LODO-438833 format. One record per residue: residue in one letter; chain; x, y, z of N, C-alpha, C in turn. Coordinates in nm, 2 decimals. Example, Ala and Ser with C-alpha at 12.3 -4.5 7.8 and 13.67 -1.06 7.14 Angstrom:
# residues 2
  aa  ch     n.x     n.y     n.z    ca.x    ca.y    ca.z     c.x     c.y     c.z
   a   A    1.32   -0.57    0.78    1.23   -0.45    0.78    1.32   -0.33    0.78
   s   A    1.28   -0.22    0.71    1.37   -0.11    0.71    1.29    0.00    0.79
This chain:
# residues 285
  aa  ch     n.x     n.y     n.z    ca.x    ca.y    ca.z     c.x     c.y     c.z
   x   A   -2.92   -1.27    1.21   -3.00   -1.37    1.09   -2.89   -1.35    0.99
   x   A   -2.84   -1.47    0.97   -2.75   -1.46    0.84   -2.83   -1.44    0.68
   x   A   -2.77   -1.36    0.63   -2.81   -1.29    0.52   -2.78   -1.42    0.38
   x   A   -2.92   -1.43    0.31   -2.91   -1.54    0.21   -2.82   -1.52    0.09
   x   A   -2.73   -1.61    0.07   -2.63   -1.58   -0.04   -2.71   -1.57   -0.16
   x   A   -2.64   -1.52   -0.27   -2.68   -1.48   -0.40   -2.68   -1.63   -0.48
   x   A   -2.58   -1.70   -0.49   -2.56   -1.82   -0.52   -2.54   -1.93   -0.41
   x   A   -2.58   -2.04   -0.42   -2.55   -2.15   -0.33   -2.41   -2.19   -0.34
   x   A   -2.36   -2.21   -0.20   -2.22   -2.29   -0.15   -2.26   -2.44   -0.17
   x   A   -2.16   -2.47   -0.29   -2.19   -2.63   -0.33   -2.24   -2.62   -0.44
   x   A   -2.32   -2.55   -0.52   -2.40   -2.56   -0.63   -2.31   -2.57   -0.74
   x   A   -2.36   -2.59   -0.84   -2.27   -2.61   -0.98   -2.33   -2.53   -1.08
   x   A   -2.25   -2.43   -1.12   -2.28   -2.35   -1.24   -2.27   -2.39   -1.38
   x   A   -2.35   -2.34   -1.48   -2.32   -2.38   -1.62   -2.15   -2.35   -1.65
   x   A   -2.12   -2.47   -1.71   -1.96   -2.50   -1.73   -1.90   -2.59   -1.64
   x   A   -1.97   -2.63   -1.52   -1.90   -2.72   -1.42   -1.87   -2.63   -1.34
   x   A   -1.88   -2.52   -1.32   -1.79   -2.44   -1.21   -1.87   -2.48   -1.05
   x   A   -1.79   -2.51   -0.96   -1.82   -2.57   -0.84   -1.83   -2.44   -0.73
   x   A   -1.95   -2.40   -0.69   -1.93   -2.25   -0.59   -1.89   -2.30   -0.47
   x   A   -1.77   -2.22   -0.40   -1.71   -2.25   -0.28   -1.78   -2.13   -0.19
   x   A   -1.70   -2.10   -0.08   -1.72   -2.02    0.00   -1.73   -1.86   -0.05
   x   A   -1.80   -1.79    0.03   -1.81   -1.65   -0.01   -1.68   -1.55    0.03
   x   A   -1.63   -1.51   -0.06   -1.49   -1.45   -0.02   -1.50   -1.26   -0.01
   x   A   -1.58   -1.21   -0.06   -1.64   -1.07   -0.06   -1.78   -1.03   -0.09
   x   A   -1.80   -0.90   -0.07   -1.92   -0.87   -0.09   -1.94   -0.72   -0.11
   x   A   -1.98   -0.66   -0.23   -1.99   -0.53   -0.25   -2.14   -0.48   -0.24
   x   A   -2.18   -0.37   -0.33   -2.30   -0.29   -0.29   -2.40   -0.40   -0.37
   x   A   -2.38   -0.44   -0.47   -2.48   -0.52   -0.56   -2.44   -0.67   -0.59
   x   A   -2.33   -0.68   -0.56   -2.27   -0.83   -0.61   -2.17   -0.88   -0.50
   x   A   -2.17   -1.03   -0.47   -2.10   -1.11   -0.40   -1.98   -1.18   -0.48
   x   A   -1.87   -1.22   -0.42   -1.77   -1.28   -0.49   -1.76   -1.42   -0.41
   x   A   -1.73   -1.53   -0.50   -1.74   -1.64   -0.40   -1.58   -1.71   -0.47
   x   A   -1.55   -1.81   -0.39   -1.40   -1.87   -0.46   -1.48   -2.01   -0.51
   x   A   -1.40   -2.05   -0.59   -1.47   -2.17   -0.67   -1.36   -2.27   -0.76
   x   A   -1.43   -2.39   -0.81   -1.36   -2.44   -0.88   -1.39   -2.49   -1.04
   x   A   -1.30   -2.51   -1.14   -1.36   -2.53   -1.27   -1.36   -2.66   -1.27
   x   A   -1.39   -2.73   -1.40   -1.40   -2.88   -1.42   -1.25   -2.94   -1.39
   x   A   -1.15   -2.87   -1.42   -1.02   -2.96   -1.40   -0.96   -2.91   -1.26
   x   A   -1.04   -2.87   -1.18   -1.01   -2.85   -1.03   -0.94   -2.72   -1.00
   x   A   -0.92   -2.64   -1.10   -0.83   -2.51   -1.11   -0.91   -2.41   -1.02
   x   A   -0.86   -2.33   -0.91   -0.94   -2.23   -0.83   -0.97   -2.12   -0.92
   x   A   -1.10   -2.07   -0.90   -1.13   -1.94   -0.96   -1.22   -1.85   -0.87
   x   A   -1.26   -1.73   -0.91   -1.35   -1.65   -0.86   -1.46   -1.62   -0.93
   x   A   -1.60   -1.60   -0.83   -1.70   -1.60   -0.92   -1.79   -1.49   -0.85
   x   A   -1.82   -1.38   -0.96   -1.88   -1.26   -0.89   -2.01   -1.27   -0.95
   x   A   -2.11   -1.28   -0.86   -2.26   -1.28   -0.89   -2.34   -1.17   -0.85
   x   A   -2.41   -1.11   -0.95   -2.50   -1.00   -0.93   -2.63   -1.02   -0.85
   x   A   -2.65   -0.93   -0.75   -2.79   -0.97   -0.68   -2.89   -0.93   -0.77
   x   A   -3.01   -1.01   -0.74   -3.14   -0.97   -0.84   -3.19   -0.84   -0.75
   x   A   -3.15   -0.78   -0.66   -3.20   -0.65   -0.59   -3.14   -0.54   -0.65
   x   A   -3.01   -0.55   -0.72   -2.95   -0.46   -0.76   -3.05   -0.35   -0.87
   x   A   -3.12   -0.42   -0.98   -3.21   -0.31   -1.02   -3.29   -0.23   -0.97
   x   A   -3.32   -0.27   -0.84   -3.40   -0.16   -0.78   -3.35   -0.04   -0.77
   x   A   -3.20   -0.03   -0.73   -3.12    0.09   -0.70   -3.06    0.14   -0.83
   x   A   -3.03    0.07   -0.96   -2.95    0.09   -1.04   -3.03    0.02   -1.17
   x   A   -3.11    0.09   -1.24   -3.18    0.02   -1.35   -3.06   -0.04   -1.47
   x   A   -2.96    0.00   -1.47   -2.85   -0.04   -1.58   -2.75   -0.14   -1.51
   x   A   -2.78   -0.19   -1.39   -2.67   -0.29   -1.31   -2.67   -0.39   -1.40
   x   A   -2.77   -0.46   -1.45   -2.74   -0.60   -1.54   -2.68   -0.56   -1.65
   x   A   -2.70   -0.48   -1.73   -2.64   -0.43   -1.83   -2.48   -0.40   -1.83
   x   A   -2.46   -0.30   -1.74   -2.33   -0.29   -1.69   -2.25   -0.41   -1.67
   x   A   -2.31   -0.48   -1.56   -2.25   -0.60   -1.51   -2.22   -0.70   -1.66
   x   A   -2.29   -0.72   -1.74   -2.29   -0.81   -1.88   -2.17   -0.72   -1.95
   x   A   -2.15   -0.58   -1.95   -2.06   -0.50   -2.03   -1.93   -0.53   -1.97
   x   A   -1.91   -0.52   -1.83   -1.81   -0.57   -1.76   -1.74   -0.69   -1.80
   x   A   -1.84   -0.80   -1.80   -1.79   -0.93   -1.85   -1.72   -0.93   -1.98
   x   A   -1.80   -0.86   -2.08   -1.75   -0.85   -2.22   -1.63   -0.79   -2.25
   x   A   -1.62   -0.68   -2.18   -1.50   -0.60   -2.16   -1.36   -0.66   -2.12
   x   A   -1.38   -0.75   -1.98   -1.29   -0.82   -1.93   -1.26   -0.94   -2.01
   x   A   -1.34   -0.99   -2.12   -1.29   -1.12   -2.22   -1.23   -1.07   -2.29
   x   A   -1.24   -0.93   -2.36   -1.17   -0.90   -2.47   -1.04   -0.86   -2.43
   x   A   -1.02   -0.81   -2.31   -0.88   -0.76   -2.27   -0.80   -0.88   -2.23
   x   A   -0.69   -0.89   -2.27   -0.59   -0.99   -2.22   -0.44   -0.92   -2.20
   x   A   -0.43   -0.91   -2.06   -0.30   -0.85   -2.03   -0.27   -0.91   -1.89
   x   A   -0.13   -0.93   -1.87   -0.07   -0.97   -1.75   -0.12   -0.90   -1.64
   x   A   -0.15   -0.77   -1.66   -0.18   -0.66   -1.54   -0.34   -0.65   -1.53
   x   A   -0.42   -0.73   -1.59   -0.55   -0.71   -1.59   -0.64   -0.86   -1.55
   x   A   -0.69   -0.84   -1.46   -0.76   -0.96   -1.40   -0.82   -1.05   -1.53
   x   A   -0.78   -1.18   -1.52   -0.84   -1.25   -1.64   -0.98   -1.31   -1.61
   x   A   -1.05   -1.29   -1.71   -1.18   -1.33   -1.70   -1.22   -1.47   -1.79
   x   A   -1.26   -1.57   -1.76   -1.28   -1.69   -1.83   -1.42   -1.71   -1.88
   x   A   -1.51   -1.70   -1.82   -1.65   -1.70   -1.88   -1.76   -1.62   -1.80
   x   A   -1.88   -1.61   -1.85   -1.99   -1.55   -1.77   -2.12   -1.64   -1.84
   x   A   -2.22   -1.61   -1.77   -2.33   -1.65   -1.78   -2.44   -1.62   -1.67
   x   A   -2.57   -1.70   -1.68   -2.65   -1.70   -1.61   -2.68   -1.84   -1.53
   x   A   -2.74   -1.83   -1.40   -2.79   -1.96   -1.36   -2.94   -1.99   -1.40
   x   A   -2.98   -2.11   -1.38   -3.11   -2.14   -1.38   -3.24   -2.04   -1.34
   x   A   -3.20   -1.98   -1.21   -3.26   -1.89   -1.15   -3.23   -1.74   -1.21
   x   A   -3.16   -1.72   -1.31   -3.13   -1.59   -1.38   -3.04   -1.52   -1.31
   x   A   -2.95   -1.56   -1.21   -2.85   -1.48   -1.16   -2.73   -1.47   -1.26
   x   A   -2.70   -1.37   -1.29   -2.56   -1.33   -1.37   -2.45   -1.34   -1.30
   x   A   -2.35   -1.41   -1.34   -2.21   -1.43   -1.29   -2.11   -1.44   -1.39
   x   A   -1.99   -1.41   -1.35   -1.87   -1.39   -1.43   -1.75   -1.46   -1.34
   x   A   -1.69   -1.55   -1.42   -1.59   -1.61   -1.37   -1.46   -1.59   -1.39
   x   A   -1.38   -1.56   -1.30   -1.26   -1.49   -1.32   -1.15   -1.56   -1.23
   x   A   -1.01   -1.52   -1.27   -0.88   -1.59   -1.20   -0.90   -1.55   -1.05
   x   A   -0.87   -1.64   -0.99   -0.87   -1.62   -0.82   -0.73   -1.58   -0.79
   x   A   -0.74   -1.47   -0.73   -0.63   -1.37   -0.67   -0.61   -1.39   -0.55
   x   A   -0.48   -1.40   -0.49   -0.44   -1.43   -0.36   -0.32   -1.30   -0.35
   x   A   -0.38   -1.20   -0.24   -0.30   -1.08   -0.20   -0.40   -0.99   -0.13
   x   A   -0.39   -0.86   -0.19   -0.48   -0.76   -0.11   -0.47   -0.63   -0.24
   x   A   -0.58   -0.56   -0.19   -0.59   -0.42   -0.29   -0.49   -0.33   -0.23
   x   A   -0.44   -0.24   -0.32   -0.35   -0.12   -0.27   -0.44   -0.05   -0.16
   x   A   -0.56   -0.04   -0.18   -0.64    0.05   -0.06   -0.59   -0.01    0.07
   x   A   -0.56   -0.13    0.10   -0.55   -0.19    0.24   -0.42   -0.13    0.28
   x   A   -0.30   -0.11    0.23   -0.18   -0.06    0.25   -0.13    0.06    0.22
   x   A   -0.23    0.14    0.14   -0.17    0.27    0.09   -0.12    0.38    0.17
   x   A   -0.17    0.40    0.28   -0.13    0.49    0.38   -0.07    0.46    0.50
   x   A   -0.01    0.34    0.50    0.05    0.28    0.62    0.20    0.35    0.62
   x   A    0.26    0.34    0.49    0.41    0.40    0.49    0.45    0.46    0.33
   x   A    0.52    0.54    0.35    0.53    0.60    0.20    0.63    0.48    0.13
   x   A    0.59    0.47   -0.01    0.67    0.40   -0.07    0.81    0.46   -0.14
   x   A    0.91    0.42   -0.13    1.04    0.43   -0.24    1.01    0.47   -0.37
   x   A    1.05    0.56   -0.40    1.02    0.60   -0.57    1.05    0.47   -0.64
   x   A    1.14    0.40   -0.63    1.13    0.26   -0.73    1.01    0.18   -0.69
   x   A    0.97    0.15   -0.58    0.86    0.09   -0.55    0.73    0.14   -0.62
   x   A    0.71    0.25   -0.59    0.59    0.31   -0.65    0.59    0.32   -0.81
   x   A    0.73    0.35   -0.87    0.74    0.35   -1.00    0.71    0.21   -1.08
   x   A    0.74    0.10   -0.99    0.69   -0.03   -1.06    0.56   -0.06   -1.06
   x   A    0.51    0.00   -0.97    0.36   -0.03   -0.98    0.28    0.05   -1.04
   x   A    0.32    0.18   -1.06    0.26    0.27   -1.17    0.29    0.22   -1.33
   x   A    0.42    0.15   -1.35    0.43    0.10   -1.45    0.35   -0.01   -1.50
   x   A    0.31   -0.09   -1.41    0.21   -0.21   -1.45    0.08   -0.15   -1.48
   x   A    0.05   -0.05   -1.39   -0.10    0.01   -1.41   -0.09    0.04   -1.55
   x   A    0.00    0.16   -1.59    0.01    0.22   -1.70    0.01    0.11   -1.85
   x   A    0.07    0.00   -1.80    0.08   -0.10   -1.91   -0.06   -0.16   -1.96
   x   A   -0.12   -0.19   -1.84   -0.27   -0.24   -1.85   -0.35   -0.11   -1.92
   x   A   -0.34   -0.02   -1.87   -0.40    0.11   -1.94   -0.36    0.11   -2.10
   x   A   -0.26    0.12   -2.14   -0.21    0.11   -2.28   -0.27    0.02   -2.34
   x   A   -0.29   -0.12   -2.31   -0.38   -0.23   -2.37   -0.53   -0.17   -2.38
   x   A   -0.60   -0.12   -2.25   -0.73   -0.10   -2.28   -0.74    0.02   -2.35
   x   A   -0.66    0.12   -2.36   -0.69    0.24   -2.43   -0.66    0.21   -2.58
   x   A   -0.59    0.13   -2.61   -0.59    0.09   -2.76   -0.73    0.03   -2.80
   x   A   -0.78   -0.03   -2.72   -0.89   -0.11   -2.74   -1.04   -0.01   -2.72
   x   A   -0.98    0.12   -2.70   -1.09    0.23   -2.67   -1.17    0.22   -2.58
   x   A   -1.11    0.17   -2.47   -1.17    0.15   -2.35   -1.12    0.23   -2.24
   x   A   -1.19    0.33   -2.16   -1.16    0.41   -2.06   -1.20    0.33   -1.95
   x   A   -1.13    0.31   -1.85   -1.16    0.24   -1.71   -1.27    0.33   -1.62
   x   A   -1.23    0.44   -1.63   -1.32    0.56   -1.55   -1.33    0.54   -1.42
   x   A   -1.31    0.44   -1.34   -1.30    0.41   -1.19   -1.18    0.35   -1.14
   x   A   -1.06    0.41   -1.16   -0.95    0.38   -1.11   -0.94    0.42   -0.97
   x   A   -0.88    0.34   -0.87   -0.88    0.40   -0.72   -0.82    0.27   -0.66
   x   A   -0.77    0.28   -0.53   -0.68    0.21   -0.48   -0.77    0.05   -0.46
   x   A   -0.86    0.08   -0.43   -0.95   -0.07   -0.40   -0.96   -0.14   -0.55
   x   A   -0.93   -0.08   -0.67   -0.94   -0.16   -0.78   -0.81   -0.19   -0.84
   x   A   -0.72   -0.19   -0.76   -0.57   -0.21   -0.81   -0.52   -0.33   -0.70
   x   A   -0.52   -0.46   -0.74   -0.49   -0.56   -0.68   -0.36   -0.58   -0.67
   x   A   -0.29   -0.60   -0.56   -0.16   -0.66   -0.56   -0.10   -0.80   -0.51
   x   A   -0.03   -0.88   -0.60   -0.01   -1.00   -0.58    0.14   -1.00   -0.52
   x   A    0.18   -1.08   -0.39    0.29   -1.09   -0.38    0.37   -1.20   -0.46
   x   A    0.43   -1.15   -0.55    0.52   -1.23   -0.63    0.68   -1.21   -0.63
   x   A    0.76   -1.29   -0.65    0.92   -1.27   -0.65    0.96   -1.27   -0.80
   x   A    1.05   -1.13   -0.79    1.14   -1.06   -0.69    1.04   -0.94   -0.65
   x   A    0.92   -0.92   -0.73    0.86   -0.78   -0.69    0.70   -0.83   -0.68
   x   A    0.61   -0.72   -0.70    0.49   -0.71   -0.65    0.41   -0.73   -0.79
   x   A    0.31   -0.80   -0.83    0.24   -0.81   -0.96    0.11   -0.72   -0.92
   x   A    0.07   -0.62   -1.02   -0.05   -0.54   -1.01   -0.15   -0.60   -1.13
   x   A   -0.26   -0.62   -1.05   -0.40   -0.65   -1.14   -0.49   -0.56   -1.13
   x   A   -0.54   -0.50   -1.25   -0.66   -0.41   -1.23   -0.77   -0.49   -1.23
   x   A   -0.88   -0.42   -1.16   -1.00   -0.50   -1.12   -1.14   -0.40   -1.18
   x   A   -1.23   -0.45   -1.19   -1.37   -0.39   -1.18   -1.39   -0.31   -1.32
   x   A   -1.42   -0.35   -1.43   -1.45   -0.29   -1.55   -1.60   -0.24   -1.55
   x   A   -1.66   -0.23   -1.44   -1.81   -0.23   -1.47   -1.86   -0.08   -1.52
   x   A   -1.75    0.01   -1.49   -1.80    0.15   -1.51   -1.72    0.21   -1.64
   x   A   -1.67    0.12   -1.70   -1.59    0.15   -1.83   -1.66    0.24   -1.95
   x   A   -1.60    0.33   -2.01   -1.66    0.41   -2.12   -1.57    0.34   -2.25
   x   A   -1.67    0.29   -2.35   -1.62    0.24   -2.45   -1.64    0.36   -2.57
   x   A   -1.50    0.39   -2.63   -1.51    0.53   -2.70   -1.56    0.50   -2.85
   x   A   -1.55    0.34   -2.88   -1.60    0.35   -3.01   -1.76    0.35   -3.02
   x   A   -1.80    0.45   -3.10   -1.93    0.46   -3.11   -2.04    0.34   -3.16
   x   A   -1.97    0.26   -3.23   -2.04    0.14   -3.31   -2.06    0.01   -3.18
   x   A   -1.95    0.03   -3.08   -1.98   -0.06   -2.97   -2.04   -0.01   -2.83
   x   A   -2.02    0.13   -2.82   -2.09    0.17   -2.70   -2.23    0.19   -2.68
   x   A   -2.26    0.16   -2.55   -2.40    0.18   -2.50   -2.39    0.29   -2.38
   x   A   -2.51    0.36   -2.40   -2.54    0.46   -2.30   -2.59    0.40   -2.14
   x   A   -2.51    0.36   -2.06   -2.53    0.32   -1.92   -2.53    0.38   -1.80
   x   A   -2.51    0.52   -1.85   -2.52    0.63   -1.73   -2.62    0.74   -1.79
   x   A   -2.68    0.82   -1.70   -2.77    0.96   -1.75   -2.68    1.05   -1.79
   x   A   -2.75    1.12   -1.88   -2.68    1.24   -1.94   -2.64    1.35   -1.81
   x   A   -2.51    1.38   -1.82   -2.44    1.46   -1.68   -2.42    1.39   -1.58
   x   A   -2.44    1.24   -1.58   -2.40    1.16   -1.46   -2.27    1.16   -1.46
   x   A   -2.18    1.19   -1.33   -2.01    1.16   -1.31   -2.02    1.04   -1.26
   x   A   -1.93    0.96   -1.33   -1.88    0.81   -1.29   -1.75    0.82   -1.23
   x   A   -1.75    0.77   -1.13   -1.60    0.78   -1.06   -1.59    0.78   -0.92
   x   A   -1.47    0.82   -0.84   -1.47    0.80   -0.72   -1.40    0.96   -0.68
   x   A   -1.45    1.03   -0.59   -1.41    1.17   -0.57   -1.26    1.14   -0.51
   x   A   -1.18    1.24   -0.54   -1.07    1.22   -0.50   -0.97    1.16   -0.62
   x   A   -1.01    1.11   -0.70   -0.94    1.06   -0.81   -0.99    1.09   -0.95
   x   A   -1.10    1.14   -0.95   -1.14    1.17   -1.10   -1.05    1.31   -1.14
   x   A   -1.04    1.30   -1.27   -0.98    1.40   -1.33   -1.08    1.52   -1.33
   x   A   -1.02    1.64   -1.34   -1.09    1.77   -1.31   -1.20    1.80   -1.43
   x   A   -1.13    1.74   -1.56   -1.25    1.76   -1.67   -1.37    1.67   -1.64
   x   A   -1.37    1.55   -1.58   -1.45    1.45   -1.55   -1.57    1.51   -1.46
   x   A   -1.50    1.55   -1.36   -1.58    1.63   -1.24   -1.65    1.71   -1.28
   x   A   -1.60    1.83   -1.36   -1.65    1.94   -1.39   -1.76    1.95   -1.53
   x   A   -1.72    1.89   -1.61   -1.78    1.87   -1.76   -1.81    1.76   -1.79
   x   A   -1.79    1.62   -1.71   -1.82    1.49   -1.75   -1.75    1.45   -1.89
   x   A   -1.61    1.50   -1.91   -1.54    1.46   -2.03   -1.48    1.35   -1.98
   x   A   -1.50    1.23   -2.06   -1.42    1.10   -2.06   -1.34    1.08   -2.17
   x   A   -1.20    1.06   -2.13   -1.12    1.02   -2.23   -1.00    0.94   -2.18
   x   A   -0.92    0.87   -2.22   -0.78    0.81   -2.19   -0.70    0.91   -2.09
   x   A   -0.71    1.04   -2.11   -0.62    1.11   -2.04   -0.67    1.16   -1.86
   x   A   -0.82    1.11   -1.88   -0.89    1.09   -1.72   -0.81    0.97   -1.65
   x   A   -0.79    0.86   -1.71   -0.71    0.76   -1.65   -0.58    0.78   -1.60
   x   A   -0.54    0.87   -1.69   -0.38    0.89   -1.66   -0.39    1.01   -1.55
   x   A   -0.46    1.07   -1.54   -0.48    1.17   -1.42   -0.47    1.08   -1.29
   x   A   -0.57    0.98   -1.29   -0.58    0.91   -1.16   -0.46    0.81   -1.15
   x   A   -0.38    0.80   -1.24   -0.22    0.73   -1.21   -0.17    0.83   -1.13
   x   A   -0.17    0.96   -1.17   -0.10    1.04   -1.11   -0.11    1.05   -0.94
   x   A   -0.25    1.06   -0.94   -0.30    1.06   -0.80   -0.26    0.93   -0.73
   x   A   -0.27    0.82   -0.78   -0.21    0.71   -0.71   -0.07    0.70   -0.68
   x   A    0.00    0.77   -0.78    0.13    0.79   -0.75    0.19    0.87   -0.65
   x   A    0.12    0.98   -0.63    0.11    1.08   -0.52    0.12    1.01   -0.39
   x   A    0.00    0.94   -0.39   -0.04    0.86   -0.26    0.07    0.76   -0.21
   x   A    0.11    0.67   -0.31    0.20    0.58   -0.28    0.33    0.65   -0.23
   x   A    0.39    0.75   -0.27    0.51    0.81   -0.26    0.48    0.88   -0.11
   x   A    0.39    0.97   -0.07    0.36    1.03    0.04    0.29    0.95    0.15
   x   A    0.19    0.85    0.13    0.12    0.75    0.22    0.00    0.86    0.29
   x   A   -0.02    0.96    0.21   -0.12    1.05    0.24   -0.22    1.06    0.12
   x   A   -0.33    1.12    0.14   -0.44    1.14    0.02   -0.37    1.27   -0.04
   x   A   -0.40    1.26   -0.17   -0.35    1.36   -0.25   -0.45    1.51   -0.22
   x   A   -0.58    1.46   -0.22   -0.68    1.56   -0.18   -0.78    1.53   -0.03
   x   A   -0.72    1.58    0.06   -0.80    1.55    0.18   -0.95    1.57    0.19
   x   A   -1.01    1.52    0.28   -1.16    1.53    0.30   -1.22    1.42    0.24
   x   A   -1.38    1.41    0.24   -1.44    1.29    0.20   -1.56    1.37    0.11
   x   A   -1.59    1.26   -0.01   -1.67    1.32   -0.06   -1.69    1.42   -0.15
   x   A   -1.81    1.51   -0.14   -1.80    1.65   -0.22   -1.69    1.74   -0.19
   x   A   -1.65    1.73   -0.06   -1.54    1.83   -0.01   -1.40    1.79   -0.08
   x   A   -1.38    1.67   -0.09   -1.27    1.63   -0.15   -1.25    1.66   -0.31
   x   A   -1.38    1.64   -0.37   -1.39    1.67   -0.50   -1.38    1.81   -0.53
   x   A   -1.41    1.88   -0.43   -1.40    2.04   -0.46   -1.27    2.08   -0.45
   x   A   -1.20    2.02   -0.33   -1.04    2.04   -0.34   -0.97    2.02   -0.43
   x   A   -1.01    1.92   -0.48   -0.96    1.84   -0.63   -0.97    1.95   -0.74
   x   A   -1.09    2.00   -0.75   -1.12    2.07   -0.89   -1.05    2.23   -0.83
   x   A   -1.01    2.23   -0.73   -0.97    2.38   -0.71   -0.82    2.41   -0.75
   x   A   -0.74    2.29   -0.76   -0.60    2.29   -0.79   -0.51    2.16   -0.78
   x   A   -0.40    2.19   -0.75   -0.29    2.08   -0.71   -0.32    2.03   -0.60
   x   A   -0.27    1.90   -0.56   -0.24    1.82   -0.45   -0.15    1.91   -0.35
   x   A   -0.16    1.88   -0.22   -0.07    1.94   -0.11    0.05    1.92   -0.16
   x   A    0.16    2.01   -0.12    0.30    1.98   -0.18    0.36    1.89   -0.09
   x   A    0.44    1.77   -0.15    0.48    1.69   -0.08    0.60    1.72   -0.03
   x   A    0.67    1.63    0.05    0.81    1.66    0.12    0.91    1.71    0.03
   x   A    1.02    1.76    0.06    1.09    1.82   -0.05    1.19    1.71   -0.10
   x   A    1.23    1.62   -0.05    1.28    1.49   -0.09    1.22    1.43   -0.22
   x   A    1.09    1.42   -0.18    0.99    1.36   -0.28    0.96    1.44   -0.41
   x   A    0.98    1.56   -0.37    0.92    1.66   -0.49    1.02    1.68   -0.57
   x   A    1.17    1.66   -0.54    1.27    1.66   -0.63    1.31    1.51   -0.70
   x   A    1.26    1.43   -0.66    1.28    1.32   -0.73    1.21    1.28   -0.87
   x   A    1.29    1.21   -0.97    1.25    1.23   -1.10    1.10    1.15   -1.13
   x   A    1.06    1.07   -1.04    0.94    1.00   -1.04    0.84    1.10   -1.01
   x   A    0.86    1.21   -0.93    0.76    1.30   -0.89    0.74    1.40   -1.01
   x   A    0.84    1.41   -1.09    0.84    1.49   -1.21    0.73    1.45   -1.29
   x   A    0.72    1.30   -1.31    0.61    1.25   -1.40    0.49    1.24   -1.33
   x   A    0.46    1.24   -1.20    0.36    1.24   -1.13    0.30    1.37   -1.16
   x   A    0.35    1.47   -1.13    0.34    1.60   -1.14    0.28    1.63   -1.28
   x   A    0.33    1.59   -1.38    0.28    1.61   -1.51    0.14    1.52   -1.53
   x   A    0.12    1.42   -1.49   -0.01    1.32   -1.49   -0.10    1.42   -1.42
   x   A   -0.07    1.49   -1.33   -0.18    1.57   -1.24   -0.18    1.70   -1.28
   x   A   -0.14    1.75   -1.41   -0.19    1.85   -1.45   -0.34    1.88   -1.46
   x   A   -0.38    2.00   -1.46   -0.52    2.03   -1.45   -0.60    2.05   -1.60
   x   A   -0.49    2.10   -1.66   -0.52    2.08   -1.81   -0.49    1.95   -1.87
   x   A   -0.59    1.89   -1.93   -0.55    1.76   -1.99   -0.43    1.76   -2.11
   x   A   -0.44    1.88   -2.17   -0.33    1.88   -2.28   -0.17    1.90   -2.24
   x   A   -0.17    1.93   -2.09   -0.05    1.93   -2.03    0.01    1.80   -1.97
   x   A   -0.08    1.71   -1.98   -0.04    1.57   -1.93    0.01    1.50   -2.03
   x   A    0.08    1.38   -2.01    0.11    1.29   -2.11   -0.02    1.26   -2.21
   x   A    0.01    1.23   -2.33   -0.08    1.23   -2.40   -0.14    1.07   -2.42
   x   A   -0.07    0.97   -2.39   -0.10    0.86   -2.40   -0.05    0.76   -2.27
   x   A   -0.10    0.65   -2.23   -0.04    0.56   -2.15    0.11    0.51   -2.19
   x   A    0.12    0.49   -2.31    0.24    0.45   -2.34    0.35    0.54   -2.35
   x   A    0.32    0.68   -2.36    0.41    0.80   -2.33    0.44    0.81   -2.18
   x   A    0.33    0.80   -2.10    0.36    0.80   -1.95    0.47    0.67   -1.89
   x   A    0.40    0.56   -1.96    0.50    0.45   -1.92    0.64    0.47   -1.96
   x   A    0.68    0.53   -2.05    0.81    0.57   -2.11    0.87    0.63   -2.02
   x   A    0.78    0.74   -1.98    0.87    0.87   -1.88    0.88    0.77   -1.72
   x   A    0.80    0.70   -1.71    0.79    0.64   -1.57    0.96    0.55   -1.58
   x   A    0.96    0.46   -1.71    1.07    0.38   -1.70    1.21    0.47   -1.70
   x   A    1.20    0.60   -1.75    1.31    0.68   -1.75    1.34    0.72   -1.65
   x   A    1.24    0.77   -1.56    1.26    0.81   -1.42    1.31    0.71   -1.33
   x   A    1.26    0.56   -1.34    1.35    0.47   -1.27    1.50    0.46   -1.33
   x   A    1.54    0.47   -1.43    1.66    0.49   -1.47    1.74    0.61   -1.41
   x   A    1.69    0.71   -1.40    1.75    0.81   -1.37    1.78    0.81   -1.20
   x   A    1.68    0.75   -1.11    1.68    0.72   -0.98    1.79    0.63   -0.97
   x   A    1.78    0.52   -1.03    1.89    0.42   -1.03    2.04    0.47   -1.04
   x   A    2.07    0.56   -1.11    2.20    0.62   -1.15    2.30    0.67   -1.03
């Protein structure tokens, strides 16, 4: 039996957005292709009415995701055009339509050369520089939230899913998680976030280090699943990489990003970005 769609194929949303075929499904939301009034391709993310049964803050978090994404304008952050709700009360976000795949699809296929990994890391850090300046911590960076667009002469990165962001400005922040609740994905969460629930821009930088390690080695930085993976992560450093990778200028940047003590990491995305650019220059010498 075919599952009923959250919004109807062929339907028209407020603003004249025409709904197309479904192109993806998550736990509480579905993503559809669509067309705006000018005929431009867009993506539509719609929240299931069932979401509130499992997550009381799902609707608020969805709205926050839209508001944050509308605020952030950067070439390496997925662009959001509008948000709203249908006559039936279904919440939706209209975003740019991306053609490509997530980093998760290809991460462990083969190691990336230092230059390739650095170019991807640089774009992620550029996006985080913009977010952190706005006092927004992504908090759920992971391979499935890094989208890769095949462009020439290189690949363009787009950061996705700002549903679990932490807004550091108390005048704008809303408590959408329970006290003591840890938000993130095991294997990609900073040790201080895992153990103490401390959220800061430095936690995002740690995750960039994990992503850099995995891009260069094509292996998980911390093996295992779920709690086992998180426990290994809290114990210390990732597995020692091959010698050729360990001696590269970029890996020195990655190792600093992966420092267990946040004070020993780069202290801003901008500083880390400069270090990545410097590593690229040294690699090309």
